[in-house]
C-alpha positions as CSV (number, residue, x, y, z in Angstrom):
1,X,72.8,106.3,119.2
2,X,73.2,109.8,120.6
3,X,69.6,110.9,119.4
4,X,68.1,107.6,121.1
5,X,69.7,108.6,124.3
6,X,68.0,112.0,124.3
7,X,64.8,110.5,123.5
8,X,64.8,108.0,126.1
9,X,65.8,110.5,128.6
10,X,63.0,112.6,127.6
11,X,60.6,110.0,128.1
12,X,62.1,108.8,131.4
13,X,61.5,112.7,132.7
14,X,57.7,112.5,131.5
15,X,57.0,109.4,133.3
16,X,58.8,110.9,136.6
17,X,56.4,114.0,136.1
18,X,53.2,111.9,135.7
19,X,54.3,109.7,138.6
20,X,54.9,112.5,140.9
21,X,51.5,114.4,139.8
22,X,49.7,111.1,140.5
23,X,51.1,110.6,143.9
24,X,50.5,114.2,144.8
25,X,46.7,114.0,143.9
26,X,46.4,110.7,145.5
27,X,48.0,112.3,148.7
28,X,45.3,114.9,148.8
29,X,42.4,112.2,148.3
30,X,44.0,109.9,150.8
31,X,41.4,108.5,153.2
32,X,41.0,110.4,156.5
33,X,39.8,108.7,159.9
34,X,36.0,109.0,160.2
35,X,34.3,109.5,163.8
36,X,30.7,110.0,164.7
37,X,29.0,113.1,165.3
38,X,28.7,112.5,169.0
39,X,32.6,112.3,169.3
40,X,32.8,115.7,167.4
41,X,30.4,117.3,169.8
42,X,32.7,115.9,172.8
43,X,35.6,117.2,171.2
44,X,34.1,120.7,170.7
45,X,32.8,120.7,174.1
46,X,36.4,119.8,175.3
47,X,37.8,122.7,173.3
48,X,40.0,120.3,171.2
49,X,38.5,121.6,167.8
50,X,40.0,124.4,165.7
51,X,38.1,124.4,162.6
52,X,35.4,122.5,160.6
53,X,35.1,122.6,156.8
54,X,31.7,121.8,155.4
55,X,31.2,120.1,151.9
56,X,27.7,118.9,151.4
57,X,27.1,116.4,154.0
58,X,30.9,115.7,154.8
59,X,32.7,117.4,157.6
60,X,36.4,118.0,157.6
61,X,37.5,118.6,161.2
62,X,40.8,120.0,162.2
63,X,42.0,119.6,165.6
64,X,44.2,122.1,167.5
65,X,47.0,119.7,167.3
66,X,46.5,119.7,163.4
67,X,45.1,116.3,163.2
68,X,42.3,115.8,160.7
69,X,39.1,113.8,160.9
70,X,36.1,113.3,158.9
71,X,32.5,112.9,159.9
72,X,29.0,112.6,158.2
73,X,26.1,114.9,159.1
74,X,22.4,114.7,157.9
75,X,21.8,116.0,154.5
76,X,18.4,118.0,155.4
77,X,19.5,120.0,158.6
78,X,22.2,122.5,158.9
79,X,25.4,121.8,160.9
80,X,24.4,123.9,164.0
81,X,21.2,122.4,164.3
82,X,22.6,118.9,164.0
83,X,25.3,119.8,166.7
84,X,22.7,121.5,169.0
85,X,20.6,118.2,168.9
86,X,23.6,116.1,170.0
87,X,24.1,118.7,173.0
88,X,26.9,120.9,171.9
89,X,27.7,124.0,174.1
90,X,26.9,127.0,172.2
91,X,29.8,129.1,173.7
92,X,32.4,126.3,172.8
93,X,31.0,126.0,169.1
94,X,31.6,129.9,168.6
95,X,35.3,129.3,169.2
96,X,35.4,126.9,166.3
97,X,36.1,128.4,162.9
98,X,33.3,127.1,160.4
99,X,33.9,127.2,156.8
100,X,31.4,126.1,154.1
101,X,33.2,124.8,150.8
102,X,31.3,125.1,147.3
103,X,29.9,121.8,145.8
104,X,32.6,120.7,143.2
105,X,33.4,117.1,142.4
106,X,36.1,118.3,139.7
107,X,39.0,117.5,142.0
108,X,37.8,114.1,142.6
109,X,37.1,113.1,138.9
110,X,40.4,114.7,137.8
111,X,42.1,112.5,140.3
112,X,40.2,109.4,139.2
113,X,40.8,110.2,135.7
114,X,44.5,110.8,136.2
115,X,45.1,107.6,137.7
116,X,43.2,105.9,134.7
117,X,44.7,108.1,131.9
118,X,48.3,108.2,133.2
119,X,49.2,104.7,132.0
120,X,47.3,105.2,128.7
121,X,49.3,108.5,128.3
122,X,52.5,106.6,128.8
123,X,51.6,104.0,126.2
124,X,50.6,106.8,123.7
125,X,54.1,108.4,124.4
126,X,55.9,105.1,123.7
127,X,53.9,104.6,120.5
128,X,54.7,108.1,119.3
129,X,58.5,107.8,120.0
130,X,58.5,104.6,118.1
131,X,56.5,105.9,115.1
132,X,59.0,108.9,115.1
133,X,61.9,106.5,114.9
134,X,60.5,104.7,112.4
135,X,59.6,107.7,110.3
136,X,63.2,108.9,110.7
137,X,64.5,105.5,109.5
138,X,62.5,105.7,106.4
139,X,63.7,109.3,105.8
140,X,67.3,108.0,106.3
141,X,66.6,105.2,103.7
142,X,65.5,107.9,101.2
143,X,68.6,110.1,102.2
144,X,71.0,107.3,101.3
145,X,71.3,108.6,97.7
146,X,72.3,112.1,98.9
147,X,76.1,113.1,98.8
148,X,78.3,112.5,101.7
149,X,80.9,115.0,100.3
150,X,82.6,117.1,103.0
151,X,82.6,120.8,101.8
152,X,85.6,123.2,102.5
153,X,84.5,126.6,101.7
154,X,86.8,129.5,100.6
155,X,86.2,131.5,103.6
156,X,87.4,128.5,105.9
157,X,90.7,130.0,106.8
158,X,91.3,127.4,109.3
159,X,91.3,124.6,106.8
160,X,92.6,126.4,103.9
161,X,95.8,125.2,102.2
162,X,97.8,126.8,99.5
163,X,100.9,125.9,97.3
164,X,103.1,127.6,99.8
165,X,102.0,124.9,102.2
166,X,103.1,122.1,99.8
167,X,106.6,121.4,99.3
168,X,108.5,119.6,96.6
169,X,106.3,118.3,93.7
170,X,107.4,121.4,91.4
171,X,106.2,119.9,88.1
172,X,102.9,118.9,89.7
173,X,102.1,122.1,90.8
174,X,103.0,123.7,87.4
175,X,100.6,121.4,85.9
176,X,97.7,122.4,88.2
177,X,98.5,126.1,88.0
178,X,96.4,126.0,84.8
179,X,93.7,124.6,86.6
180,X,93.8,127.3,89.2
181,X,94.1,129.9,86.4
182,X,91.0,128.6,84.8
183,X,88.9,128.6,87.7
184,X,90.1,132.3,88.4
185,X,89.9,133.8,84.8
186,X,87.8,131.3,82.5
187,X,87.1,133.9,80.1
188,X,90.7,134.1,78.4
189,X,90.5,130.4,77.8
190,X,86.9,130.4,76.6
191,X,87.5,133.4,74.3
192,X,90.5,131.5,72.6
193,X,88.4,128.2,72.2
194,X,90.4,126.4,74.7
195,X,88.9,123.7,77.0
196,X,90.3,123.1,80.3
197,X,90.8,119.4,81.3
198,X,87.5,118.3,83.0
199,X,89.4,115.7,85.1
200,X,92.8,115.7,86.7
201,X,94.1,112.4,87.9
202,X,96.9,112.7,90.6
203,X,98.9,109.3,90.6
204,X,101.7,108.6,93.1
205,X,102.8,106.2,96.0
206,X,100.9,106.8,99.3
207,X,102.0,109.7,101.2
208,X,103.3,111.8,98.4
209,X,100.8,114.6,98.9
210,X,97.7,113.9,96.5
211,X,94.9,115.0,98.7
212,X,97.1,117.9,100.0
213,X,98.0,119.1,96.6
214,X,94.3,118.9,95.6
215,X,93.1,121.1,98.6
216,X,95.9,123.4,97.8
217,X,94.3,123.8,94.2
218,X,91.1,124.6,96.0
219,X,92.8,127.2,98.2
220,X,94.6,128.9,95.4
221,X,91.6,129.2,93.3
222,X,89.4,130.2,96.2
223,X,86.5,127.9,95.4
224,X,84.3,125.3,97.2
225,X,86.3,122.0,97.6
226,X,84.0,119.0,97.9
227,X,85.9,116.0,99.2
228,X,84.8,112.4,98.9
229,X,86.4,108.9,99.1
230,X,85.8,106.2,96.4
231,X,84.6,103.8,99.3
232,X,81.8,106.2,100.3
233,X,79.7,105.5,97.2
234,X,79.3,101.8,97.8
235,X,76.5,100.7,100.2
236,X,74.5,97.8,100.7
237,X,71.7,99.2,98.6
238,X,72.1,98.8,94.7
239,X,71.8,102.2,93.2
240,X,72.9,104.2,96.0
241,X,76.4,104.9,94.8
242,X,75.1,106.0,91.4
243,X,72.5,108.6,93.1
244,X,75.5,109.9,95.2
245,X,77.5,110.7,92.2
246,X,74.5,112.5,90.7
247,X,74.0,114.4,94.0
248,X,77.7,115.3,94.2
249,X,77.9,116.8,90.8
250,X,74.6,118.6,91.3
251,X,75.9,120.4,94.3
252,X,79.3,121.1,92.9
253,X,77.4,122.8,89.6
254,X,75.3,124.6,91.9
255,X,78.4,126.0,93.8
256,X,80.4,126.5,90.4
257,X,83.1,127.3,90.1
258,X,84.0,124.3,92.2
259,X,86.4,121.5,92.7
260,X,85.4,117.5,93.3
261,X,88.1,115.6,94.7
262,X,87.6,111.8,94.7
263,X,90.2,110.2,96.8
264,X,91.3,106.4,96.2
265,X,89.2,106.3,93.0
266,X,90.3,102.9,92.3
267,X,87.8,101.7,95.1
268,X,85.0,102.7,92.5
269,X,86.6,102.8,89.2
270,X,88.3,99.5,88.8
271,X,88.1,97.9,85.5
272,X,84.9,96.4,84.2
273,X,84.3,93.2,82.4
274,X,85.6,90.9,84.9
275,X,82.5,88.5,84.4
276,X,81.6,88.8,88.2
277,X,78.5,90.7,89.5
278,X,77.1,91.4,85.9
279,X,75.8,94.8,84.9
280,X,73.9,95.1,88.1
281,X,77.0,95.2,90.3
282,X,77.1,98.2,92.5
283,X,80.3,99.4,91.7
284,X,79.8,99.0,88.0
285,X,76.7,101.3,88.4
286,X,78.6,103.8,90.1
287,X,81.2,103.7,87.6
288,X,78.9,104.2,84.8
289,X,77.1,107.1,86.5
290,X,80.5,108.7,87.1
291,X,81.5,108.3,83.4
292,X,78.3,110.0,82.4
293,X,78.5,112.9,84.7
294,X,82.1,113.7,83.6
295,X,81.2,113.2,80.1
296,X,78.2,115.5,80.2
297,X,79.9,118.4,81.9
298,X,79.8,121.5,79.8
299,X,82.7,123.8,79.8
300,X,81.1,126.8,81.2
301,X,79.9,124.8,84.4
302,X,83.6,125.4,85.6
303,X,83.4,122.2,87.7
304,X,86.7,120.4,87.6
305,X,87.1,116.8,89.1
306,X,90.3,115.9,90.7
307,X,91.0,112.2,91.8
308,X,93.9,110.5,93.5
309,X,95.1,106.9,93.2
310,X,98.2,104.8,93.9
311,X,97.1,101.9,91.6
312,X,96.4,103.6,88.1
313,X,96.8,100.3,86.5
314,X,93.7,98.9,87.6
315,X,91.4,101.9,86.4
316,X,88.9,101.3,83.7
317,X,90.2,102.7,80.4
318,X,87.0,104.7,79.8
319,X,88.0,106.8,82.9
320,X,91.2,107.7,81.2
321,X,90.0,108.6,77.8
322,X,90.2,112.4,76.6
323,X,87.2,114.2,77.8
324,X,87.1,112.6,81.2
325,X,90.4,112.2,83.1
326,X,92.7,113.6,80.1
327,X,95.4,115.0,82.2
328,X,97.4,112.8,84.7
329,X,99.9,114.5,87.2
330,X,102.5,112.1,88.6
331,X,103.7,112.7,92.1
332,X,107.3,111.1,92.9
333,X,109.0,110.4,96.1
334,X,110.6,113.6,97.2
335,X,114.6,114.1,96.4
336,X,116.8,115.4,98.9
337,X,116.2,119.2,98.3
338,X,112.4,118.6,98.5
339,X,112.9,116.5,101.8
340,X,114.6,119.4,103.4
341,X,111.7,121.6,102.4
342,X,109.2,119.3,103.6
343,X,111.0,119.1,107.0
344,X,111.0,122.7,107.2
345,X,107.4,123.0,106.6
346,X,106.6,120.3,109.3
347,X,109.0,121.8,111.8
348,X,107.1,125.1,111.6
349,X,105.5,125.0,114.9
350,X,107.9,122.9,116.8
351,X,110.7,124.5,118.4
352,X,114.0,123.2,117.2
353,X,117.2,123.2,119.4
354,X,120.3,125.0,118.3
355,X,122.4,123.1,116.0
356,X,119.5,121.3,114.3
357,X,120.5,120.6,110.8
358,X,117.6,119.5,108.6
359,X,119.9,118.9,105.8
360,X,121.4,116.1,107.6
361,X,118.0,114.6,108.2
362,X,117.1,114.8,104.5
363,X,120.3,113.0,103.5
364,X,119.5,109.9,105.7
365,X,115.8,109.7,104.7
366,X,116.0,108.6,100.8
367,X,112.9,107.0,99.7
368,X,110.7,108.7,102.4
369,X,107.4,110.1,101.3
370,X,105.9,113.6,102.5
371,X,103.8,111.6,105.1
372,X,106.8,109.6,106.4
373,X,108.9,113.0,107.1
374,X,105.7,114.5,108.9
375,X,105.5,111.2,111.0
376,X,109.4,111.5,111.7
377,X,109.1,115.1,112.8
378,X,106.1,114.4,115.1
379,X,108.0,111.4,116.5
380,X,110.9,113.6,117.3
381,X,108.5,116.0,119.2
382,X,106.9,113.3,121.0
383,X,110.4,111.9,122.3
384,X,111.3,115.4,123.5
385,X,108.1,116.1,125.4
386,X,108.3,112.6,127.0
387,X,111.9,113.6,128.2
388,X,110.5,116.8,129.7
389,X,112.3,119.0,127.2
390,X,111.1,122.3,125.3
391,X,113.0,121.8,122.2
392,X,113.6,119.2,119.6
393,X,117.0,118.1,119.3
394,X,119.1,116.5,116.3
395,X,119.4,113.5,118.1
396,X,115.6,113.1,118.5
397,X,115.4,113.5,114.7
398,X,118.0,111.0,113.9
399,X,116.4,108.4,116.3
400,X,112.9,109.1,114.8
401,X,114.3,107.9,111.5
402,X,115.3,104.4,112.8
403,X,112.0,104.4,114.7
404,X,109.8,105.2,111.5
405,X,111.8,102.5,109.5
406,X,112.2,99.6,111.8
407,X,109.9,100.4,114.9
408,X,110.6,101.5,118.5
409,X,113.6,100.0,120.5
410,X,112.6,96.8,122.1
411,X,114.4,97.3,125.5
412,X,112.4,94.6,127.1
413,X,113.8,92.2,124.6
414,X,117.1,91.2,126.4
415,X,119.7,89.1,124.2
416,X,121.7,86.5,126.0
417,X,125.5,87.0,125.8
418,X,125.8,84.3,123.0
419,X,122.9,85.8,121.1
420,X,124.4,89.4,121.4
421,X,127.7,87.9,120.1
422,X,126.0,86.3,116.9
423,X,124.1,89.2,116.3
424,X,127.2,91.4,116.5
425,X,129.0,89.2,114.0
426,X,126.0,89.2,111.8
427,X,125.6,93.1,111.6
428,X,129.5,93.2,111.4
429,X,129.2,90.9,108.2
430,X,126.9,93.1,106.5
431,X,128.6,96.3,107.1
432,X,132.0,95.0,106.3
433,X,131.2,93.6,103.1
434,X,129.4,96.8,102.2
435,X,132.5,98.8,103.0
436,X,134.7,96.5,101.0
437,X,132.7,96.5,97.7
438,X,132.8,99.4,95.4
439,X,129.4,99.7,94.2
440,X,127.5,99.1,97.5
441,X,125.9,101.9,99.4
442,X,128.1,103.3,102.4
443,X,127.3,102.4,105.9
444,X,126.0,105.0,108.2
445,X,125.2,103.3,111.3
446,X,125.2,99.6,112.8
447,X,123.3,98.5,115.9
448,X,122.6,95.4,117.8
449,X,119.6,97.1,119.7
450,X,116.5,95.4,119.1
451,X,113.9,97.5,117.0
452,X,110.5,96.1,115.9
453,X,111.2,92.5,114.7
454,X,114.8,92.8,114.0
455,X,117.6,91.9,116.5
456,X,119.9,94.5,114.9
457,X,120.3,96.5,111.9
458,X,122.8,97.9,109.5
459,X,121.8,101.4,108.2
460,X,123.3,102.1,104.5
461,X,122.2,105.2,102.7
462,X,123.3,106.3,99.1
463,X,125.8,109.3,98.6
464,X,123.3,110.6,96.0
465,X,120.0,110.3,94.7
466,X,119.8,107.6,92.4
467,X,117.3,106.9,89.6
468,X,119.1,104.3,87.6
469,X,120.5,101.1,89.2
470,X,123.4,99.2,87.5
471,X,124.0,95.3,87.5
472,X,127.1,95.9,89.5
473,X,125.3,97.6,92.0
474,X,122.8,94.8,92.4
475,X,125.6,92.3,92.3
476,X,127.2,94.1,95.4
477,X,124.0,94.4,97.2
478,X,123.4,90.6,96.9
479,X,126.8,90.1,98.4
480,X,126.0,92.6,101.1
481,X,122.8,90.9,101.8
482,X,124.5,87.7,102.5
483,X,127.2,89.2,104.6
484,X,125.4,88.3,107.9
485,X,124.7,84.6,106.8
486,X,128.3,84.1,105.9
487,X,129.6,85.6,109.0
488,X,127.6,83.4,111.3
489,X,128.7,80.3,109.3
490,X,132.4,81.6,109.2
491,X,132.8,82.4,112.9
492,X,130.5,79.9,114.8
493,X,130.2,77.1,112.0
494,X,126.5,77.2,112.5
495,X,123.6,79.0,111.1
496,X,120.3,80.8,112.9
497,X,117.2,81.9,112.0
498,X,118.6,85.6,112.1
499,X,119.3,85.5,108.4
500,X,115.7,84.4,107.3
501,X,114.8,88.1,106.3
502,X,118.1,88.8,104.5
503,X,117.7,85.5,102.4
504,X,114.1,86.4,101.5
505,X,115.2,89.8,100.1
506,X,118.1,88.5,98.4
507,X,116.2,85.8,96.5
508,X,113.6,88.1,95.4
509,X,116.2,90.5,94.1
510,X,118.1,87.6,92.3
511,X,114.6,86.6,90.9
512,X,113.9,90.1,89.8
513,X,117.2,90.4,88.1
514,X,116.6,87.3,85.9
515,X,113.1,87.8,85.2
516,X,112.2,91.5,85.2
517,X,115.4,93.4,84.5
518,X,116.8,91.1,82.0
519,X,120.3,90.9,83.8
520,X,120.8,87.2,83.2
521,X,123.2,86.5,80.3
522,X,121.4,83.1,79.9
523,X,117.8,84.0,79.8
524,X,118.8,87.4,78.0
525,X,116.7,90.6,77.6
526,X,113.3,89.0,78.3
527,X,110.6,90.1,80.9
528,X,109.0,86.9,82.3
529,X,106.6,88.3,84.9
530,X,104.4,91.2,85.4
531,X,105.5,94.6,86.9
532,X,103.3,93.9,89.8
533,X,102.5,90.4,90.9
534,X,99.1,91.3,92.3
535,X,96.2,89.5,91.4
536,X,93.5,91.8,90.0
537,X,90.2,90.8,88.8
538,X,89.8,91.1,85.1
539,X,93.5,91.1,84.2
540,X,95.5,88.2,86.0
541,X,92.6,86.1,87.2
542,X,93.2,82.6,85.8
543,X,96.2,83.7,83.7
544,X,98.8,81.3,82.9
545,X,102.6,81.4,83.6
546,X,103.9,83.0,80.4
547,X,107.0,80.8,80.1
548,X,107.5,76.9,79.7
549,X,108.6,74.5,82.3
550,X,112.1,74.5,80.8
551,X,112.4,78.2,81.1
552,X,111.3,77.8,84.8
553,X,114.2,75.5,85.3
554,X,116.5,77.7,83.8
555,X,115.2,80.7,85.9
556,X,115.7,78.6,89.1
557,X,119.3,77.8,88.0
558,X,120.3,81.4,87.3
559,X,118.8,82.5,90.6
560,X,120.7,80.0,92.5
561,X,123.7,80.9,90.6
562,X,123.6,84.3,91.6
563,X,122.9,83.5,95.1
564,X,126.0,81.3,95.2
565,X,128.2,83.8,93.6
566,X,127.1,86.4,96.3
567,X,127.7,84.1,99.0
568,X,131.2,83.2,97.7
569,X,132.0,87.0,97.3
570,X,130.8,87.7,100.8
571,X,132.9,84.8,102.0
572,X,136.1,86.2,100.1
573,X,135.8,89.6,101.8
574,X,135.2,88.4,105.4
575,X,137.9,85.7,105.1
576,X,140.4,88.3,103.9
577,X,139.4,90.9,106.4
578,X,138.7,88.5,109.3
579,X,140.7,90.9,111.7
580,X,138.2,93.7,111.1
581,X,135.4,91.6,111.3
582,X,136.2,90.6,114.9
583,X,137.2,94.3,115.8
584,X,133.7,95.4,114.5
585,X,131.9,92.7,116.2
586,X,133.8,93.4,119.6
587,X,133.0,97.2,119.8
588,X,129.4,96.3,119.0
589,X,129.3,93.7,121.9
590,X,130.6,96.7,124.0
591,X,128.9,99.7,122.6
592,X,125.8,98.0,121.0
593,X,125.9,101.0,118.4
594,X,128.7,102.2,115.9
595,X,128.3,105.4,113.7
596,X,129.5,106.3,110.6
597,X,132.8,108.2,111.5
598,X,133.8,105.7,114.1
599,X,133.1,102.8,111.5
600,X,135.1,104.3,108.7
601,X,138.0,104.8,111.3
602,X,137.8,101.0,112.2
603,X,137.8,99.9,108.6
604,X,140.4,102.1,107.0
605,X,143.0,101.3,109.6
606,X,145.8,99.1,108.3
607,X,145.2,95.3,108.8
């Protein structure tokens, strides 16, 4: 679009130049007033003529008032003789400046030709621009097969990233240090007969730092880094993806030692054999070419391919066999120490106020990925700038946690007094049940300020990082999830739609306990559903339910039993501690927010 605009402006400029030149020449050849020779003689005798220009038989007369006239004389006789025959005064004629112009018709011819050729020239320019566009389009069609990889060179210090810029993922960095060592010192590996992995697959949840870690490998090794997304191989023309794969590897081998990073490889490396699209499917051709290029790489090429995905389960087995992606690096969500280090990295260029404790922020962000933490710090900086402050405070960071999890405060969503009271009892029910059960996570904050789609929320955080979850924990969490539902029914003898999300999450948890985790005594240690209930072409498409109708009925009974038990436990707690429930709700209506220390003080007081 930008190139077309430049060409349009150029053509318009040429059109204006031609039009201006044509107008200028036409002005010079504009027809002047013609008078007879007798009138010319009368003007000379009256001393009104300043100059006469003679061109063949045409006279161009310039009067003293700068007006111009034309006249025709006889061709055979001279001007002086002709004027004398008409009775001109010789003394007056001497005062007139006579000028004889050479005989030339080039100016007239040029003016005529320009008026004829001008439009033809414009038509020719239009055809030339059109042909140029067509030629460029055909060249672009041939360039579809060229690599679209973005290159980061070793001397690009601005975009260079090293392992120092990547916090956490210690085990992943140790795995990749061997790749860096091979790119720097390949001889010691080759001399002993060792072969470095040709492909390294980085697997992890979104935001765990797969792309960042791949760039850090290239930065540490000081080699060219070719970065491309899996979706960039797929185009409307069949064969383009395979051609781009070939061209990418050609460029990488030319710049060896180098690294190719293919982000979101599942976009092009999905499992074949679905029966859809056949062998001529564009994605399948691209995958086949990728397999050939990886298997055909020689050890001394020193070209290593890194790839990132958060869906390793859908990748084709041929990609994962030894000789291709024969090393897999798993990137987990950061623990509390890693989160603190990640926060320090993202807070480098942001001025923090006195008393900011990033350890506290790390404690309140279990389950956050590196991208979530980066977003948290950025949101805190935006809040500080909006308030015209020059430093980021602890409150900015704490408020940003809730903003990242639930969304911004909806100050325009004003609850009525009755809705505010219902919301207060609902959140107080969650919090009081959590504080009363041994295996539930402790409450850190309760609020009835609307955020996102939630009218209120109860923030619960574990005391320590947890990797294994017990059945007792899940039992207590089910009761906590139903605490708001039970509180509404207990206090108001009425139910609202505010508990819909709680019921959905509790039902899903109960069903997973029965069908995935083997925590139902009646069903036993049997997995009845796949780990991910996502339809993937070639695997789950058209698959039948792996259990009978009788088992489905038992599953439904067990899920209902778990939900009823959780409701009864929540009801028992709230009935027994009704005084505390009323007090927490009253404080929430007054203050709208209760922090961890104040909540513990209310709950631990004697009944």
